C-alpha positions in Angstrom: 11.7 -39.5 51.6 14.0 -37.4 49.2 14.9 -33.5 49.4 16.3 -31.2 46.7 18.7 -28.6 47.7 16.4 -26.2 48.3 14.3 -27.7 50.1 16.9 -29.4 52.8 17.7 -25.8 53.4 14.8 -24.8 54.3 14.1 -28.1 56.7 16.9 -26.8 59.2 17.5 -23.6 60.1 19.7 -21.7 63.0 16.2 -21.3 64.7 15.5 -25.7 65.0 19.0 -26.0 65.8 18.5 -23.1 69.1 15.3 -25.0 69.8 16.8 -28.5 69.7 19.4 -26.8 72.0 16.7 -26.4 74.8 15.4 -29.4 74.2 18.5 -31.0 75.2 19.1 -29.1 78.4 20.1 -31.3 81.2 20.5 -34.1 78.4 23.5 -33.5 76.6 26.5 -32.6 77.7 28.4 -29.3 76.7 31.3 -31.0 76.1 35.1 -29.9 76.6 37.0 -27.7 74.5 40.9 -28.7 74.8 43.9 -26.9 73.4 46.4 -28.9 71.7 50.1 -27.9 72.2 51.3 -30.6 69.5 48.9 -29.6 67.1 49.0 -26.1 67.4 52.8 -26.4 66.3 52.2 -28.8 63.3 49.7 -26.1 62.3 51.3 -23.0 63.3 47.7 -21.7 65.0 46.0 -22.5 67.8 44.2 -25.6 67.4 41.5 -26.7 69.7 39.5 -30.1 69.8 35.7 -30.5 70.8 35.4 -33.3 72.5 32.6 -35.2 71.5 34.2 -38.5 72.4 33.3 -37.1 76.2 29.8 -37.0 75.5 26.8 -39.6 77.2 27.2 -42.7 75.0 30.6 -41.6 74.0 29.6 -39.6 70.8 27.8 -36.9 69.7 24.6 -39.5 68.3 22.9 -38.8 71.5 22.1 -35.3 70.5 20.3 -35.7 67.1 18.4 -39.0 68.5 17.3 -37.6 71.3 15.5 -34.8 69.2 14.0 -36.7 66.7 12.3 -38.9 69.2 11.4 -36.1 71.5 9.4 -34.4 68.1 7.5 -38.0 67.9 4.0 -37.4 68.5 2.0 -39.5 71.2 0.8 -42.4 69.2 4.5 -42.3 67.2 5.6 -42.9 71.1 3.4 -45.4 71.9 4.6 -47.3 68.8 8.1 -47.6 69.7 11.0 -46.9 68.0 13.4 -48.7 65.8 17.5 -48.2 64.3 19.8 -49.9 62.8 23.4 -49.0 63.6 27.0 -51.2 64.4 27.3 -48.8 67.5 27.3 -44.9 68.0 23.8 -44.4 66.9 22.6 -47.5 68.4 23.9 -45.9 71.8 22.1 -42.8 71.1 18.9 -44.2 70.2 18.8 -46.4 73.1 19.5 -43.7 76.0 17.5 -41.1 74.2 14.6 -43.7 74.2 14.9 -44.7 77.6 15.3 -41.3 78.8 11.6 -40.0 76.8 10.0 -43.5 78.3 10.1 -44.6 74.4 10.4 -48.3 73.5 13.4 -49.2 71.5 14.7 -52.1 69.1 17.9 -52.0 67.5 19.3 -54.0 64.9 23.1 -54.7 64.6 24.9 -56.9 62.6 26.6 -60.0 63.9 29.6 -58.9 64.1 29.6 -55.8 65.9 31.9 -55.5 68.9 30.7 -57.2 71.7 31.4 -53.7 74.2 28.8 -51.8 71.6 26.3 -54.3 72.3 26.1 -54.8 75.5 26.4 -50.8 75.8 23.5 -50.5 73.5 21.2 -53.0 76.1 22.2 -51.3 79.4 20.6 -48.7 77.7 17.9 -50.2 77.5 17.2 -51.0 74.3 16.3 -54.3 72.3 19.0 -55.7 70.8 18.5 -57.6 67.3 21.5 -58.8 65.9 21.0 -59.3 61.9 23.1 -59.8 58.9 26.8 -59.4 58.4 26.8 -55.7 57.1 25.2 -52.5 58.1 23.2 -52.4 54.8 21.5 -55.8 55.8 20.9 -54.8 59.0 19.3 -51.8 57.8 16.9 -53.3 55.5 15.8 -55.4 58.2 14.7 -52.4 60.8 12.7 -50.8 58.0 11.2 -54.5 57.8 10.5 -54.1 61.5 9.5 -50.8 61.3 6.7 -51.3 58.1 5.4 -54.8 59.9 5.1 -53.3 63.4 4.5 -49.3 63.3 7.5 -48.5 65.1 9.3 -45.3 63.9 12.4 -46.0 62.0 14.9 -43.1 63.1 17.7 -42.5 60.7 21.6 -41.8 61.7 21.4 -38.6 59.7 19.2 -38.2 57.3 16.1 -36.0 58.9 15.7 -32.5 59.9 15.6 -33.3 63.0 18.4 -35.2 63.9 20.2 -32.5 61.7 19.2 -29.8 64.1 20.2 -32.0 67.3 24.1 -32.3 65.6 24.1 -28.8 64.7 24.0 -27.9 68.4 27.6 -29.0 68.3 28.2 -25.7 66.3 26.5 -23.4 68.9 29.0 -24.5 71.4 32.2 -24.2 69.1 31.0 -20.4 68.8 30.4 -19.9 72.7 33.7 -22.1 73.6 36.2 -20.3 70.9 34.4 -17.2 69.3 38.1 -16.5 67.4 37.1 -19.4 65.5 38.1 -19.5 61.7 38.1 -23.0 60.6 36.4 -26.1 61.8 37.3 -29.6 60.8 34.8 -32.5 61.1 34.4 -35.7 59.8 31.8 -36.8 57.4 29.9 -40.3 56.6 26.0 -39.6 55.8 26.7 -36.2 56.7 24.4 -35.0 59.3 27.0 -33.7 61.8 28.5 -31.8 59.3 25.3 -30.5 58.1 24.0 -29.4 61.4 27.4 -27.5 62.5 27.2 -25.7 59.1 23.7 -24.6 59.5 24.4 -23.2 62.9 28.0 -21.5 62.6 27.2 -20.5 58.7 24.2 -18.4 60.2 26.5 -16.8 62.7 29.6 -16.6 61.6 29.6 -16.8 57.6 33.6 -16.1 57.7 34.6 -19.4 59.4 35.4 -22.1 57.1 33.8 -25.6 57.3 36.3 -28.4 56.3 34.5 -32.0 56.2 37.1 -35.1 56.2 36.3 -38.5 54.6 37.8 -41.7 54.8 39.9 -42.4 51.2 37.6 -45.6 50.8 34.6 -44.6 51.7 34.4 -41.3 50.1 30.9 -40.7 49.1 30.6 -36.8 49.0 33.8 -35.9 46.8 31.7 -37.6 43.7 28.4 -36.5 44.6 29.4 -33.1 45.0 31.1 -33.2 41.6 28.1 -34.6 40.2 25.6 -32.4 42.2 23.4 -35.5 43.8 24.3 -38.4 46.2 25.8 -41.1 44.3 26.9 -44.5 46.2 30.3 -45.7 46.9 30.4 -49.2 45.9 32.0 -52.1 49.0 33.2 -49.1 51.0 36.3 -49.9 53.1 37.7 -48.2 56.2 38.4 -48.7 60.0 36.6 -45.9 60.8 33.0 -47.4 60.9 31.6 -43.9 62.1 32.2 -42.6 58.9 31.9 -45.9 56.4 28.7 -44.5 54.7 28.2 -45.7 51.2 25.8 -42.8 50.1 25.0 -39.1 51.0 21.8 -38.6 53.4 19.8 -36.6 50.9 19.0 -33.8 53.4 22.6 -33.2 54.7 23.8 -33.8 51.3 22.0 -30.2 50.3 23.2 -28.1 53.3 26.8 -29.6 52.7 26.5 -28.9 49.4 25.7 -25.2 50.1 27.4 -24.6 53.0 30.2 -26.7 53.6 33.5 -25.1 52.4 35.3 -28.5 51.2 35.2 -32.0 51.6 38.8 -33.8 52.2 40.1 -37.4 52.4 42.2 -39.2 54.7 43.8 -42.4 54.1 44.4 -45.4 56.7 48.0 -44.6 57.2 46.7 -41.1 58.6 43.8 -42.1 60.6 46.1 -44.3 62.6 48.7 -42.1 63.0 46.0 -39.6 64.6 44.4 -41.5 66.8 47.8 -42.6 68.1 48.4 -38.9 68.4 45.1 -38.4 70.7 45.8 -41.4 72.9 49.8 -40.5 73.4 49.5 -36.3 73.2 46.0 -35.3 74.4 45.2 -38.4 76.3 41.9 -38.8 74.7 40.6 -42.6 73.5 39.3 -41.3 70.3 38.0 -43.9 67.3 39.1 -43.8 64.2 36.1 -41.9 62.8 36.7 -39.4 65.5 40.1 -39.1 64.9 39.7 -38.0 61.1 39.9 -34.0 61.6 43.4 -34.7 63.1 44.3 -37.0 60.3 43.3 -34.2 58.2 45.5 -31.8 59.9 48.2 -34.1 60.3 47.9 -34.4 56.7 48.0 -31.0 55.3 48.9 -28.6 58.2 49.8 -25.9 55.8 46.2 -25.7 54.4 44.3 -24.6 57.3 43.6 -21.1 59.0 44.1 -20.7 62.9 42.5 -20.9 65.3 41.2 -24.4 64.2 38.6 -26.7 66.1 38.8 -30.2 65.3 35.9 -32.6 66.2 36.5 -35.4 68.2 33.1 -36.8 67.4 33.5 -40.1 69.2 35.4 -42.4 71.4 33.4 -45.8 71.1 36.6 -47.9 69.8 36.7 -51.9 70.3 39.6 -52.9 72.3 40.6 -55.6 69.9 40.3 -53.0 66.9 42.4 -50.3 69.1 45.4 -52.7 69.5 45.4 -53.2 65.8 45.0 -49.7 64.8 47.8 -48.7 67.6 50.4 -51.0 66.0 49.7 -50.0 62.6 49.8 -46.4 63.6 53.1 -46.9 65.1 54.1 -48.7 62.1 53.6 -45.6 59.8 55.4 -43.5 62.1 58.5 -45.7 62.3 57.7 -46.9 65.7 57.3 -50.6 65.0 58.9 -52.9 62.7 58.3 -56.2 61.6 60.9 -58.0 60.1 61.6 -61.7 59.2 65.2 -63.2 58.3 66.9 -66.7 58.3 69.6 -68.0 60.7 71.8 -71.0 60.9 69.8 -73.5 63.4 72.4 -74.0 66.5 72.4 -73.6 69.8 72.8 -69.8 71.0 72.0 -68.6 67.5 68.7 -66.8 69.0 70.4 -65.5 71.7 73.0 -64.3 69.2 70.7 -62.4 67.4 68.8 -60.9 70.3 72.1 -59.4 71.3 72.5 -58.0 68.2 69.4 -56.1 68.3 69.9 -54.9 71.7 73.0 -53.2 70.4 71.1 -51.0 68.3 68.2 -50.5 70.8 65.8 -52.6 69.0 63.1 -53.1 71.9 61.8 -56.7 71.2 58.0 -56.9 71.4 57.0 -60.8 70.2 59.3 -63.4 68.6 58.4 -66.4 66.2 60.9 -69.0 65.6 60.8 -71.5 63.1 62.1 -74.8 62.3 60.5 -77.3 60.4 59.2 -75.8 57.1 59.8 -77.2 53.5 61.3 -74.1 52.3 64.0 -74.0 55.1 67.3 -75.8 55.0 68.4 -78.8 56.8 70.2 -76.1 59.1 68.2 -73.1 58.7 65.5 -71.6 60.8 63.3 -68.7 60.3 62.4 -66.0 62.6 59.8 -63.5 62.6 60.4 -60.1 65.3 58.3 -57.6 65.8 60.0 -54.7 67.2 59.3 -51.0 68.8 61.6 -48.6 67.1 62.3 -45.0 67.1 61.5 -43.9 64.3 61.9 -44.3 60.4 65.9 -43.7 60.5 66.3 -46.6 63.5 64.0 -48.7 61.2 66.3 -48.7 58.7 69.6 -48.9 60.8 68.2 -52.2 62.5 68.1 -53.5 59.2 71.4 -52.5 58.1 72.8 -53.8 61.3 71.3 -57.3 60.8 72.5 -57.9 57.1 76.1 -56.3 58.3 75.7 -59.2 60.9 75.8 -61.7 57.9 71.6 -62.5 58.4 69.8 -62.7 55.7 66.6 -60.4 56.1 63.5 -61.7 54.0 60.8 -58.6 54.7 
């Protein structure tokens, strides 16, 4: 079902959000609001982190899923529910259904991280793996709904879901009454729309800024033409906001009530995730770190006090390791270098001694002797180094060249 802008604004009101909050009492936690000294110094204004990564199931998704399922008619509940998701929505639907005594089936891509599949099953859903991408999984879930009569629970394109997500906005106003700017990640737009409905009704002076990953930014072109348009082949590590097309219902609300939608790069997302882990001691997934990435990329663009919504913390450990290395590299704290040296006894030890002298910590060494590109007396070494910043990286490369090594890359 599609909605016009006017219809979308009528379908979700402050009263709806307040009603959703009553419904969620004893179900969803009022998550913590943590101050960040580092971000406050960077932005030159107070910055607070709304920790939805500490919500039950590890993200805000439980809020909207529970409100949507709780609002079903008895005959609809009896038919069960079905959803499609690579992670957060899957877990929210699974737990909400279990709490309400409703049978749930969740379709997930075959490549979904094992921890997310396991968690969804543990919350009580029947998990079916189908397709390689979410679009294929979504089609399978809709077909299942058509065949069985199960109610399809959309992750963002429904008024009840938006009302549930809007309870985050009510909590923000209570926990930080002086807030001037709220920064929130945007995928399909359900969370941003819900927050905007609640906050703008009570505090129209508060600026709301949405954040999308640069490689999956469907909202800027959609807002430019006044209707939802699709981005072909969205690509980003932030799977929680990797959505190719805005939802019809949230799009109308975002267009009316969200003041701005910004984009951030993969490097900025990596740096933000690393900052959350190191400085705030919070495990946050890339999508959840997107508001922090926006603050780091343009710290002068936000009036404080600022609240950044950390929307989720369900990050696959394998992805976490890769992202952290990427973030360290972006900050000049991780350097990969390949070089050639004479293949003789003690050559590698001499190289490591040179690196020790410049205080570069060697994390990994790959030593190649048999390659047709190499001369008879040559060897190639690839080094992964822990460094102290861009200036230190430059110093390491310079010292290696001055020592006579041929640095390839």
